[in-house]
C-alpha positions in Angstrom: 67.8 115.4 63.9 70.0 114.6 66.5 73.3 112.8 66.4 73.3 109.5 65.9 73.6 107.2 69.1 76.7 105.6 67.4 78.6 108.7 67.2 79.5 108.4 63.2 79.3 111.7 62.2 76.1 112.7 60.0 75.7 112.5 56.4 75.5 116.1 56.1 77.2 118.5 59.1 75.1 121.2 60.6 75.3 124.4 59.9 77.1 126.7 62.3 80.3 128.0 62.6 83.1 126.4 61.4 85.6 124.5 63.3 88.9 126.2 64.2 91.9 126.0 62.3 93.9 123.7 63.2 96.7 126.7 63.0 94.9 128.8 65.3 96.3 127.3 68.6 98.4 128.9 71.2 101.4 127.8 71.3 101.9 127.9 67.5 102.5 124.1 66.8 105.5 122.8 65.0 103.7 121.3 62.1 100.6 121.6 60.9 98.8 119.9 57.8 95.1 120.7 57.4 92.8 118.8 55.4 89.6 116.1 55.1 86.5 116.2 57.2 86.1 117.5 60.6 85.4 115.1 63.5 82.2 115.7 65.5 82.2 114.9 68.9 78.1 113.3 69.4 76.5 111.8 72.8 77.6 108.4 71.8 81.5 109.7 71.4 83.8 107.5 73.6 87.5 108.4 74.6 89.5 105.3 74.4 92.5 104.9 76.3 95.2 102.1 75.5 95.7 99.6 78.3 98.1 102.1 80.6 96.9 104.1 84.0 98.7 107.2 82.3 96.5 107.6 79.1 93.4 106.7 81.2 94.3 109.3 84.2 94.3 111.7 80.6 91.4 110.3 79.5 89.7 111.2 82.5 90.9 114.5 82.8 89.7 115.3 79.0 86.4 114.0 80.2 85.9 116.1 83.2 86.5 119.3 81.0 84.2 118.0 78.2 80.9 116.4 80.3 79.9 120.0 81.8 79.6 121.5 78.2 78.8 119.2 76.2 75.9 117.3 78.3 77.6 113.9 76.8 78.6 111.1 78.9 81.7 110.6 76.8 82.8 107.2 78.8 86.4 106.5 79.0 87.1 102.8 77.8 89.8 100.5 76.2 86.9 98.9 74.4 85.2 100.5 71.2 86.0 101.9 67.6 86.0 106.1 66.6 85.7 108.3 68.8 88.6 110.2 70.5 91.6 108.2 71.1 94.3 108.4 73.3 97.4 106.0 73.0 101.2 106.2 74.1 103.4 104.8 71.2 106.9 105.3 69.7 107.8 108.3 67.5 110.0 111.3 67.3 107.7 112.9 70.4 110.6 113.4 73.4 109.0 113.6 76.5 106.4 116.0 75.7 105.3 116.2 71.9 102.3 114.6 70.5 100.4 113.9 66.9 97.2 114.9 66.4 94.7 113.5 64.2 91.6 114.6 63.2 89.1 112.9 60.4 85.3 112.6 60.1 85.7 108.9 62.1 87.6 110.0 65.2 90.4 111.9 66.9 93.5 110.2 67.6 96.1 111.8 70.0 99.4 109.9 70.4 102.7 110.6 72.1 105.3 108.5 73.5 105.1 109.6 77.5 102.0 111.1 79.3 102.8 114.9 79.4 102.9 114.6 75.5 99.0 113.4 75.6 98.2 115.9 77.9 99.7 118.6 76.1 97.9 117.1 73.4 94.4 117.3 75.0 95.1 121.1 75.2 95.7 121.5 71.7 92.2 119.4 71.5 90.3 121.9 73.6 91.7 125.0 71.8 90.4 123.1 68.4 86.9 123.2 69.9 84.3 126.2 70.5 85.2 128.4 73.5 82.0 127.4 75.0 83.5 123.5 75.6 84.9 125.5 78.5 81.8 126.4 80.3 80.7 124.6 83.3 76.6 124.3 82.1 75.6 122.3 78.9 76.2 124.4 75.6 74.2 123.8 72.4 77.5 122.8 70.1 78.1 121.6 67.6 81.4 120.1 68.6 83.7 120.1 65.4 87.5 119.5 65.3 88.7 120.4 62.1 90.4 117.8 60.3 94.1 117.3 59.2 97.1 116.4 61.7 99.7 118.1 64.2 103.3 117.1 64.7 104.3 119.0 67.9 107.0 119.2 69.9 108.8 121.9 72.3 111.3 124.1 71.8 112.8 124.6 75.2 112.1 121.8 77.9 111.5 124.8 80.6 108.7 126.7 79.8 107.8 128.3 83.2 105.8 130.6 85.2 106.4 132.2 89.0 103.8 132.7 91.5 104.9 135.2 94.7 102.9 134.3 97.5 104.9 136.0 99.7 104.5 139.9 99.2 100.9 138.3 99.4 99.7 134.9 100.3 97.6 133.0 97.9 95.5 130.0 99.1 95.4 126.3 97.7 92.9 126.8 95.9 94.0 130.1 93.9 97.2 128.5 93.3 95.4 125.6 91.8 93.4 127.9 89.4 96.4 129.3 88.0 97.7 125.7 87.8 95.0 125.3 85.5 95.3 128.3 83.6 99.4 127.7 83.0 98.6 124.2 81.7 96.5 125.4 79.0 99.2 127.0 77.3 101.4 123.9 78.0 103.6 125.4 80.8 105.6 122.9 82.7 107.1 124.7 85.5 105.4 126.3 88.5 108.2 128.5 90.7 106.9 129.2 94.0 108.7 132.3 95.8 107.5 131.0 99.3 109.9 133.6 101.4 110.3 137.1 101.7 110.7 139.9 103.4 107.3 140.1 103.9 106.3 136.5 104.6 107.7 133.0 105.2 104.8 130.9 103.0 106.2 127.1 104.2 105.9 125.1 107.4 109.1 124.0 108.7 109.2 121.6 111.7 112.5 122.7 113.1 112.1 126.3 112.8 108.0 126.8 113.3 108.0 130.5 113.8 109.1 131.1 110.2 105.6 130.2 109.2 103.6 130.9 112.3 105.4 134.1 113.2 107.0 134.8 109.8 104.0 134.1 107.7 101.5 136.4 109.7 101.5 139.4 107.6 102.0 140.7 104.1 102.2 143.9 101.8 100.0 146.2 103.4 99.7 144.5 106.9 97.0 142.1 106.2 96.7 138.7 107.7 99.2 136.5 105.3 98.9 132.6 105.8 101.4 129.6 105.4 101.4 126.4 103.8 101.0 123.4 105.9 103.3 120.3 104.7 99.9 118.9 103.5 99.0 121.8 101.6 102.5 121.8 99.9 102.2 118.5 99.3 98.8 118.9 97.6 99.7 121.7 95.8 102.7 119.4 94.3 100.0 116.7 93.4 97.9 118.9 91.5 100.6 120.8 89.8 101.7 117.1 88.6 98.2 116.2 87.6 98.7 118.6 85.1 102.1 117.9 84.4 103.7 120.7 85.9 107.1 120.2 88.1 106.8 122.5 91.4 110.1 124.8 91.9 110.2 125.8 95.5 111.9 129.0 96.4 113.7 130.3 98.9 115.4 133.4 98.9 118.3 134.3 100.5 120.8 135.8 101.8 119.1 138.5 101.0 115.3 138.9 101.2 114.9 137.6 104.5 113.3 139.6 107.3 110.5 137.3 107.8 113.2 135.0 108.7 115.2 137.1 110.4 112.3 138.7 112.6 111.0 135.2 113.2 114.3 134.1 115.3 116.8 136.4 116.5 119.8 134.4 116.1 119.8 134.7 112.3 121.0 138.4 113.1 124.8 139.2 113.4 123.5 141.2 116.7 121.2 138.8 117.8 118.6 141.8 117.7 115.6 140.2 115.9 114.1 143.3 113.1 110.4 143.8 113.5 108.2 142.3 110.7 108.0 144.3 107.4 105.0 145.3 105.4 106.5 147.6 102.6 107.9 146.9 99.4 111.4 148.1 99.3 114.2 145.7 98.9 117.7 144.9 99.6 117.8 146.1 103.2 118.0 142.4 104.8 120.4 139.6 105.1 121.3 136.6 106.6 124.7 136.5 108.9 127.3 134.8 106.6 129.6 134.6 109.7 127.3 132.8 112.1 127.4 128.6 112.1 123.6 128.8 112.9 123.0 130.3 109.9 124.3 127.0 107.6 122.1 124.9 110.9 119.0 127.0 109.2 119.5 126.7 105.7 120.3 122.7 105.9 117.0 122.0 108.0 115.0 124.2 105.6 116.7 122.5 102.1 116.1 119.0 104.1 112.6 119.0 104.6 111.7 121.2 101.6 113.8 119.2 99.3 111.4 115.8 101.0 108.3 117.2 100.1 109.3 118.3 96.4 109.3 115.5 94.0 111.2 117.5 91.2 114.4 118.2 90.5 115.3 121.6 91.6 115.3 123.8 94.3 115.7 128.1 94.1 118.0 129.7 96.5 117.4 133.2 95.2 120.2 135.2 95.6 119.0 138.3 93.9 119.4 142.3 95.5 121.5 141.0 98.2 122.7 145.0 98.5 123.1 144.4 102.6 125.6 141.4 101.9 129.5 142.1 101.4 130.5 141.0 98.0 132.7 138.5 99.7 130.2 137.2 102.4 128.2 136.6 99.2 130.3 134.2 97.6 131.3 132.4 100.8 127.4 132.1 101.5 127.1 130.6 98.0 129.8 128.7 98.1 128.4 127.0 101.9 125.1 126.7 100.5 124.9 125.1 97.1 126.9 121.7 98.3 123.9 121.6 100.8 120.8 121.6 98.0 123.3 118.7 96.2 123.7 116.9 99.3 119.4 116.2 99.4 119.7 115.7 95.8 118.4 118.8 94.0 119.8 121.0 91.3 120.5 124.8 92.7 118.7 127.5 90.5 119.6 130.9 91.5 118.8 134.3 90.0 121.5 135.6 87.6 123.5 137.3 90.3 124.5 133.8 91.1 127.2 133.9 88.3 128.7 136.2 90.3 129.5 133.9 92.5 130.9 130.1 91.4 127.6 128.4 90.3 127.6 124.6 91.3 128.2 121.8 88.6 124.9 121.9 86.5 123.7 125.1 88.4 120.6 127.0 86.6 120.9 131.0 86.7 117.6 133.1 86.0 118.3 136.2 84.2 115.8 139.2 85.2 118.0 142.0 83.9 116.5 144.7 80.9 117.4 144.9 77.4 119.6 148.0 79.3 120.7 146.1 81.9 125.0 146.7 81.4 127.1 145.0 79.4 129.3 144.3 81.8 126.5 142.5 84.3 125.1 140.6 80.8 129.1 139.5 79.7 129.2 138.1 83.9 126.0 136.1 82.6 127.3 135.0 79.1 130.6 133.6 80.6 129.0 131.6 83.3 126.8 130.1 80.5 129.8 129.5 78.3 131.1 127.5 81.0 128.2 125.4 81.3 125.7 126.7 83.4 122.3 126.8 81.9 120.1 130.1 81.8 116.3 130.7 82.2 115.5 133.4 80.5 113.0 136.1 82.4 114.2 139.5 81.2 112.1 141.8 83.8 111.2 144.4 80.5 109.7 141.1 78.7 108.3 138.3 80.7 107.4 140.1 84.2 103.9 139.9 84.4 103.4 142.2 87.3 104.6 145.4 85.1 102.0 147.7 84.2 101.2 147.4 80.3 101.1 151.3 80.0 100.5 154.3 82.5 96.7 153.9 83.4 97.0 150.2 84.3 95.6 150.0 87.6 97.9 147.2 88.9 101.5 146.4 88.7 104.7 148.6 88.9 107.2 150.1 86.7 110.6 150.2 87.6 111.3 147.7 84.5 109.1 150.1 82.5 105.8 149.5 80.6 105.3 146.1 79.1 102.7 145.8 76.5 101.5 142.7 74.7 103.8 143.3 71.9 106.8 143.8 74.1 106.1 140.5 75.9 106.2 138.5 73.0 108.4 140.0 70.3 111.9 138.8 71.3 113.6 135.8 70.6 115.5 133.6 73.3 118.1 132.1 71.5 119.2 135.6 70.8 118.6 137.4 73.5 121.6 137.7 75.3 124.9 138.4 73.4 127.6 136.1 73.7 125.5 133.2 75.0 125.9 129.9 73.0 121.8 128.5 72.3 122.6 125.0 73.5 122.9 127.3 77.4 119.8 128.3 76.9 117.0 125.9 78.9 114.1 127.9 78.3 112.0 130.9 79.5 109.8 132.0 82.7 107.1 134.5 83.1 107.7 135.5 86.9 104.6 137.4 88.4 105.4 139.5 91.9 102.6 140.4 93.8 103.5 143.6 95.9 100.3 145.0 94.2 98.3 141.9 93.6 96.0 140.7 96.0 93.9 137.5 94.6 93.0 135.3 91.4 91.3 138.3 89.7 94.5 140.3 90.1 96.4 137.8 89.0 94.6 136.9 85.8 94.2 140.4 84.8 98.1 141.2 84.9 99.0 137.2 83.0 96.1 137.7 80.7 96.8 138.1 77.7 100.7 138.2 78.1 101.1 134.7 79.5 100.5 133.0 76.7 103.2 134.9 74.8 105.5 134.0 76.7 104.9 130.0 76.9 105.0 130.5 73.2 108.5 131.7 73.0 109.0 128.7 74.9 107.4 125.8 72.8 106.8 126.9 69.5 109.7 127.2 66.7 111.6 130.3 66.1 110.5 129.8 62.6 106.4 130.5 63.6 107.3 133.8 65.6 105.5 136.7 63.8 103.9 139.2 66.4 101.0 140.0 63.0 99.8 136.4 62.8 99.9 135.8 66.8 98.1 139.0 67.7 94.8 137.4 65.7 95.3 133.9 67.5 96.1 135.8 70.6 92.1 137.7 69.8 90.7 134.2 69.3 91.4 133.2 72.6 89.5 136.1 74.4 85.9 134.0 74.3 88.0 131.0 76.0 88.9 133.1 78.7 85.4 135.0 79.4 84.0 131.0 79.1 86.5 129.7 81.8 86.0 133.1 83.6 89.4 134.7 83.3 89.5 138.5 83.8 92.2 139.9 81.2 93.3 143.3 80.1 92.0 144.1 76.9 95.0 145.6 75.2 94.7 147.9 72.2 97.3 146.3 70.4 95.3 143.2 69.6 91.9 143.0 67.7 89.7 141.6 70.0 86.1 140.4 69.4 83.4 142.7 70.1 82.9 141.5 73.9 82.5 143.6 76.7 85.2 144.7 78.6 86.9 142.4 81.3 88.4 144.5 84.0 90.5 143.8 87.7 88.2 143.8 90.4 
């Protein structure tokens, strides 16, 4: 017999796989209390929302996820009883937390803010069979284990960076990555928009930055750039998945694409050729020229106007051809420009070698073996009030090879297998840093060797979910032996979503076909 049209659970559950246990999801929830009967999504299930526009938007998103695989109508409505209920309400949830309760009569997700409802929906997705992610009708049954999850994030900054400068990625490719980030409750998309190899955002007052500076990429390909409409669409789409876009214009180094576009930005007034290699540290804006700051202000003004988020990243790393005194002078001039246009400065941790602006964040990308003097410089800035985002390259850089046989990526920070990328504690990582200074974690993905979404996915999966868990889950849940089992159970979901991933020998994957980078 099929399910009843009322959506009520049948008297006896059909035989089939047991529902996913509540504690099997990634990131690990803060509190899990299993118990009671599962809920079964049926042809009669409704998605019930409160009267708010925000809850309805999350409900429509959930319906869009569930309809193709279930084949059910799943109307989004403010009326009826039972079913899947999404509601905004008071509770100890903060801006992003939620409570999910599942029982025979339905599933209820409660949050104080829309982002919490959305994150609760991501948990619900993982509690359903992996086939729920497919875009054709699947047989089910669609069971959600009984019990209650109460969940809030450990850190407010859970980021992923995509370098679109070394190789250009289309709006569609960026949207695909956004959807993958959202599944693991990532809430920041850091876009590395400029570098030696390409300038990727249209600036009306300096049009050659995009049309000429964006005309190539590593290896000499055609490159590309985002029009302002393109960028706004990325920002809009990210916001619909509750990710905040953090744009980066790297300076004063990593600027060859800009220097090639406008000769006046060079100290000698001579534009260098476009660059398609992968070396770093050779380029610098001319710190002593006033036009440099006109350029910076125009770029910051136009980019800030396009970006509703709070932050603007000014890079600042590997400025090897900028004398230290000039670097300090440059940062002293540029940081107030960012503040003038209503944004908070973020820089790579070399910014702490200058004087970080009040409220600025520094993004640490050093290694376990980085000198104690450099680590202490960062720690001193943290003790003085600079917040830190942790992206240690030999832990969190998704472009590092897994091992010597990895067909993509680099290895200057060493090989980074799945356990290494997961098994560290952000609160204890840098000596001398107060725990209150840690804003969160971010997983950068540089693209010297990555040309398409398949390459991105092969390097991000399975390491990205681990960094996401470090940012979200309580320290007490951190356990590699448990995590590797939960990670393995994600593989059928990735396959249903068409995500190609690296089958690390450290993870007890289900027995399925290998997924490799094309």
